[in-house]
RODO-2510 file (C-alpha; in nm, 4 decimals, decimal comma):
residues 288
     n   res          X          Y          Z
     1     m    -3,3079    15,1050    16,6108
     2     e    -3,1492    14,8344    16,8252
     3     p    -2,8575    14,9594    17,0417
     4     r    -2,5130    14,8689    16,9104
     5     p    -2,3059    14,6711    17,1642
     6     l    -1,9652    14,8022    17,2687
     7     f    -1,7395    14,6084    17,5080
     8     i    -1,4683    14,7758    17,7184
     9     l    -1,2074    14,5286    17,8381
    10     s    -0,9409    14,6272    18,0908
    11     d    -0,6915    14,4534    18,3159
    12     a    -0,7550    14,7253    18,5796
    13     t    -1,0610    14,9334    18,6698
    14     g    -1,1295    15,0429    18,3102
    15     e    -1,2248    15,3932    18,4258
    16     t    -0,9931    15,5746    18,1859
    17     a    -1,1037    15,3643    17,8888
    18     e    -1,4698    15,4216    17,9774
    19     k    -1,4223    15,7992    17,9939
    20     v    -1,2474    15,8048    17,6551
    21     v    -1,5159    15,5896    17,4934
    22     r    -1,8074    15,7866    17,6381
    23     a    -1,6471    16,1157    17,5336
    24     a    -1,6130    15,9847    17,1769
    25     l    -1,9709    15,8545    17,1766
    26     l    -2,1008    16,2061    17,2370
    27     q    -2,0229    16,2672    16,8688
    28     f    -2,2638    15,9865    16,7745
    29     n    -2,5554    16,0558    17,0075
    30     s    -2,8083    15,9760    16,7363
    31     v    -2,6986    15,6109    16,7407
    32     p    -2,8012    15,4055    17,0478
    33     v    -2,5090    15,2180    17,2034
    34     t    -2,4917    14,9751    17,4959
    35     v    -2,1563    14,9884    17,6769
    36     r    -2,0560    14,6786    17,8721
    37     m    -1,7557    14,6823    18,1086
    38     y    -1,5190    14,3904    18,1670
    39     t    -1,2665    14,4906    18,4326
    40     r    -0,9620    14,3232    18,5918
    41     v    -0,9453    14,0735    18,3070
    42     r    -0,6068    13,9042    18,3372
    43     l    -0,6605    13,5408    18,2406
    44     e    -0,6464    13,4064    17,8848
    45     a    -0,9626    13,2029    17,9407
    46     e    -1,1532    13,5196    18,0390
    47     m    -1,0299    13,7008    17,7294
    48     r    -1,1319    13,4151    17,5024
    49     a    -1,4812    13,4037    17,6560
    50     i    -1,5312    13,7803    17,6174
    51     i    -1,4127    13,7883    17,2548
    52     a    -1,6350    13,4893    17,1747
    53     r    -1,9314    13,6773    17,3204
    54     a    -1,8357    13,9888    17,1226
    55     q    -1,8325    13,7808    16,8045
    56     k    -2,1766    13,6420    16,8827
    57     e    -2,3221    13,9871    16,9519
    58     q    -2,1194    14,1587    16,6746
    59     a    -1,9818    14,4040    16,9295
    60     l    -1,6937    14,6478    16,8980
    61     v    -1,4261    14,5711    17,1593
    62     v    -1,2192    14,8561    17,3077
    63     f    -0,9385    14,7223    17,5226
    64     t    -0,6697    14,8693    17,7412
    65     v    -0,4249    14,6239    17,8989
    66     v    -0,0702    14,6787    18,0222
    67     s     0,0798    14,3432    17,9276
    68     t     0,2247    14,3333    17,5767
    69     a     0,1555    13,9595    17,5590
    70     h    -0,2093    14,0142    17,6491
    71     r    -0,2458    14,2935    17,3923
    72     e    -0,1079    14,0678    17,1240
    73     l    -0,3353    13,7845    17,2386
    74     l    -0,6424    14,0096    17,2236
    75     r    -0,5541    14,1360    16,8764
    76     r    -0,5046    13,7793    16,7568
    77     l    -0,8328    13,6609    16,9096
    78     c    -1,0202    13,9528    16,7518
    79     d    -0,8651    13,8768    16,4129
    80     e    -0,9525    13,5071    16,4415
    81     e    -1,3122    13,5802    16,5426
    82     n    -1,3466    13,8700    16,2958
    83     v    -1,4304    14,1097    16,5811
    84     d    -1,3718    14,4814    16,5312
    85     s    -1,1454    14,6177    16,8051
    86     v    -0,9573    14,9242    16,9234
    87     d    -0,6348    14,8981    17,1245
    88     l    -0,6245    15,2252    17,3203
    89     i    -0,2813    15,1866    17,4779
    90     g    -0,1160    15,0329    17,1723
    91     s    -0,2589    15,3024    16,9460
    92     l    -0,1284    15,5834    17,1659
    93     m     0,2145    15,4228    17,1981
    94     a     0,2376    15,3848    16,8217
    95     k     0,1468    15,7498    16,7623
    96     l     0,3986    15,8661    17,0254
    97     s     0,6653    15,6474    16,8690
    98     s     0,5985    15,8011    16,5277
    99     y     0,5897    16,1561    16,6655
   100     l     0,8979    16,1247    16,8865
   101     g     1,0971    15,9141    16,6426
   102     a     1,1789    15,6529    16,9064
   103     q     1,0626    15,3067    17,0020
   104     p     0,8937    15,2701    17,3438
   105     k     1,1208    15,1039    17,5983
   106     g     1,0271    14,7510    17,6859
   107     v     0,7738    14,7154    17,4032
   108     p     0,9809    14,6174    17,1013
   109     g     0,8073    14,6107    16,7640
   110     l     0,4780    14,7574    16,8857
   111     l     0,4511    14,9929    16,5885
   112     h     0,4893    14,7013    16,3466
   113     t     0,2229    14,4925    16,5217
   114     i    -0,0288    14,7659    16,4529
   115     g     0,0893    14,8074    16,0942
   116     d    -0,0343    15,0091    15,7998
   117     e    -0,3796    14,8484    15,8093
   118     y    -0,4546    15,0106    16,1438
   119     f    -0,3594    15,3580    16,0239
   120     r    -0,5575    15,3058    15,7027
   121     r    -0,8670    15,2363    15,9125
   122     v    -0,8049    15,5405    16,1307
   123     e    -0,7767    15,7591    15,8212
   124     a    -1,0964    15,6086    15,6787
   125     v    -1,2903    15,6722    16,0007
   126     e    -1,1657    16,0315    16,0217
   127     f    -1,2675    16,0932    15,6590
   128     t    -1,6099    15,9393    15,7153
   129     v    -1,6820    16,1479    16,0259
   130     r    -1,5845    16,4676    15,8419
   131     n    -1,8051    16,3827    15,5450
   132     d    -2,1175    16,2652    15,7244
   133     d    -2,4606    16,3943    15,6181
   134     g    -2,3363    16,5750    15,3069
   135     r    -2,1130    16,8145    15,4983
   136     e    -1,8319    16,8445    15,2432
   137     p    -1,9548    16,7729    14,8880
   138     r    -1,6156    16,8816    14,7507
   139     n    -1,4654    16,5720    14,9141
   140     l    -1,6918    16,3265    14,7304
   141     p    -1,4259    16,2504    14,4634
   142     k    -1,1942    16,1319    14,7444
   143     a    -1,4466    15,8819    14,8804
   144     d    -1,4216    15,5102    14,8123
   145     m    -1,7989    15,4898    14,8437
   146     v    -2,0937    15,7312    14,8697
   147     l    -2,4262    15,6384    15,0324
   148     v    -2,7416    15,8324    14,9428
   149     g    -3,0885    15,8086    15,0918
   150     i    -3,3601    15,9965    15,2753
   151     s    -3,3465    16,0584    15,6495
   152     r    -3,3307    15,7497    15,8772
   153     t    -3,2113    15,5023    15,6162
   154     s    -2,9024    15,4146    15,8257
   155     k    -2,6592    15,6278    15,6250
   156     t    -2,4441    15,7291    15,9228
   157     p    -2,4187    15,3933    16,1051
   158     l    -2,3535    15,2186    15,7741
   159     s    -2,0832    15,4704    15,6843
   160     t    -1,9179    15,4249    16,0222
   161     f    -1,9301    15,0448    15,9991
   162     l    -1,7810    15,0443    15,6493
   163     a    -1,5110    15,2905    15,7566
   164     q    -1,4016    15,0377    16,0190
   165     k    -1,3250    14,8114    15,7219
   166     g    -1,0874    15,0759    15,5856
   167     l    -1,3204    15,2403    15,3323
   168     k    -1,3510    15,6169    15,3052
   169     v    -1,7283    15,6641    15,3003
   170     a    -1,9285    15,9821    15,2461
   171     n    -2,3054    16,0013    15,2696
   172     v    -2,5480    16,2468    15,1143
   173     p    -2,9051    16,3012    15,2376
   174     l    -3,1860    16,3158    14,9832
   175     v    -3,4297    16,5892    15,0848
   176     l    -3,7647    16,6416    14,9154
   177     g    -3,7605    16,9702    14,7252
   178     i    -3,3827    17,0203    14,7493
   179     e    -3,1468    16,9246    14,4692
   180     p    -2,8545    16,7002    14,5701
   181     p    -2,5113    16,8623    14,5405
   182     k    -2,3833    16,8779    14,1831
   183     e    -2,0647    16,6994    14,2922
   184     l    -2,2687    16,3822    14,3416
   185     f    -2,3272    16,3562    13,9672
   186     e    -1,9706    16,4470    13,8713
   187     i    -1,7914    16,1635    14,0508
   188     q    -1,7531    15,8033    13,9325
   189     q    -2,1142    15,6832    13,9514
   190     e    -2,0292    15,3240    14,0464
   191     k    -1,9126    15,4570    14,3834
   192     i    -2,2704    15,5517    14,4721
   193     f    -2,5155    15,3260    14,6569
   194     g    -2,8804    15,4141    14,7160
   195     l    -3,0594    15,3227    15,0388
   196     t    -3,4343    15,2752    15,0622
   197     i    -3,6849    15,1442    15,3159
   198     k    -4,0494    15,0365    15,3277
   199     p    -4,2889    15,3207    15,4252
   200     e    -4,4370    15,1387    15,7267
   201     a    -4,0937    15,0678    15,8730
   202     l    -3,9790    15,4264    15,8204
   203     l    -4,3001    15,5569    15,9757
   204     q    -4,2316    15,3619    16,2955
   205     i    -3,8683    15,4732    16,3082
   206     r    -3,9531    15,8392    16,2591
   207     q    -4,2406    15,8377    16,5069
   208     a    -4,0040    15,6902    16,7658
   209     r    -3,7471    15,9561    16,6790
   210     l    -4,0011    16,2368    16,7228
   211     k    -4,1051    16,0944    17,0590
   212     h    -3,7416    16,0745    17,1676
   213     l    -3,6878    16,4395    17,0696
   214     g    -4,0095    16,5490    17,2421
   215     m    -4,1584    16,6769    16,9167
   216     p    -4,5274    16,6582    16,8148
   217     p    -4,6197    16,3299    16,6399
   218     d    -4,8088    16,5218    16,3683
   219     t    -4,4865    16,6849    16,2427
   220     s    -4,4609    16,6284    15,8664
   221     y    -4,1337    16,4392    15,9219
   222     g    -4,3335    16,1571    16,0775
   223     q    -4,6468    16,1656    15,8609
   224     r    -4,7303    15,8777    15,6261
   225     d    -4,8086    16,0989    15,3233
   226     h    -4,4865    16,2947    15,3564
   227     i    -4,2824    15,9767    15,3994
   228     t    -4,4432    15,8243    15,0893
   229     q    -4,3536    16,1355    14,8885
   230     e    -3,9934    16,1255    15,0139
   231     i    -3,9524    15,7588    14,9203
   232     a    -4,1073    15,8214    14,5774
   233     y    -3,8692    16,1131    14,5220
   234     a    -3,5677    15,8973    14,6128
   235     q    -3,6884    15,6121    14,3912
   236     s    -3,7302    15,8489    14,0959
   237     l    -3,3726    15,9658    14,1410
   238     f    -3,2518    15,6049    14,1630
   239     r    -3,4331    15,5222    13,8359
   240     e    -3,2568    15,8139    13,6679
   241     h    -2,9223    15,6635    13,7737
   242     p    -2,9410    15,2886    13,7058
   243     s    -2,5709    15,2402    13,7832
   244     w    -2,6481    15,3037    14,1517
   245     p    -2,7288    14,9777    14,3317
   246     v    -3,0284    15,0280    14,5607
   247     i    -3,0300    14,8472    14,8942
   248     d    -3,3547    14,7979    15,0845
   249     i    -3,2605    14,8216    15,4533
   250     t    -3,6039    14,7245    15,5874
   251     g    -3,5668    14,4881    15,8821
   252     k    -3,1916    14,4489    15,8278
   253     a    -2,9085    14,4934    16,0730
   254     v    -2,6347    14,7333    15,9686
   255     e    -2,4005    14,4370    15,9266
   256     e    -2,6375    14,2702    15,6786
   257     t    -2,6720    14,5822    15,4673
   258     a    -2,2967    14,6390    15,4763
   259     a    -2,2430    14,2810    15,3585
   260     d    -2,4735    14,3444    15,0598
   261     i    -2,2827    14,6620    14,9712
   262     l    -1,9421    14,4980    15,0055
   263     r    -2,0514    14,2022    14,7914
   264     i    -2,1652    14,4333    14,5112
   265     k    -1,8453    14,6378    14,5396
   266     k    -1,6370    14,3195    14,5251
   267     d    -1,8223    14,2034    14,2125
   268     r    -1,7696    14,5392    14,0436
   269     d    -1,4011    14,5500    14,1372
   270     a    -1,3595    14,2010    13,9921
   271     r    -1,5290    14,3072    13,6671
   272     r    -1,2965    14,6060    13,6402
   273     a    -0,9974    14,3805    13,6953
   274     d    -1,1274    14,1385    13,4267
   275     p    -1,3246    14,3341    13,1647
   276     s    -1,3667    14,0176    12,9591
   277     g    -1,5854    13,8667    13,2300
   278     p    -1,9669    13,8813    13,2299
   279     i    -2,1110    14,2306    13,2653
   280     r    -2,4350    14,2914    13,4502
   281     t    -2,6375    14,5730    13,3010
   282     g    -2,9201    14,7762    13,4408
   283     p    -2,9923    14,8632    13,8034
   284     i    -2,8961    14,6280    14,0819
   285     r    -3,1572    14,5831    14,3540
   286     t    -3,1366    14,3954    14,6809
   287     g    -3,4021    14,3387    14,9405
   288     g    -3,7734    14,3494    14,9001
***
């Protein structure tokens, strides 16, 4: 798996922001991340260049700057370039303002610049972290979307990426020989998306994972026969539930797979809004 880029931008040393980010990343140690520091950034031209690079590399930008004008500029640049970002100082100030019932001195309107959209995303991310890897099946009815697939089909990074868009995402692992939780079949089935992958690609990913963990390469988890059986089991379950779109993630970046999922969700939402429109029947498949 290619490391995900994360930019830290600060108008000072950036040490505090780096510590906060690295502490948070400990909760996602299964996902490789490259952290790049941009310190003492105080010129608009520098900010524009960094955000442009973040857009090109599809990086998450975490920024902490003192100047209100610069915070607003960075938020605007990120919006214009469609770059995901986190404003550490602004977020804290907004929470303190809400908790204390007072506006911060010298920063008028900061709470409104963040707005409901920000808090919706925070809530979505918190929900997604709590419901990763099938932890809380009872929460599946509360999810906007549920991803299912065998191990190493990008369920967690996809869930996290989609949560940044404001969607509450749960994911459920499919394990050979173990029945999925009953709650999966009791919720609205159009919420569910299946993830699959070609055997050769999964073999390489799992062998690399075993090597990283220092485990023997002949462990069943990384054996071709076992992988083939797991994929066949998942495919049989997908065939039993033709309303689940199945996304082949082979060779795709998380952003590409997320775009496929969001497109299908958008189409389905549009059909619900206009039942008289054309209805697609049968399973939806993307990828090879």
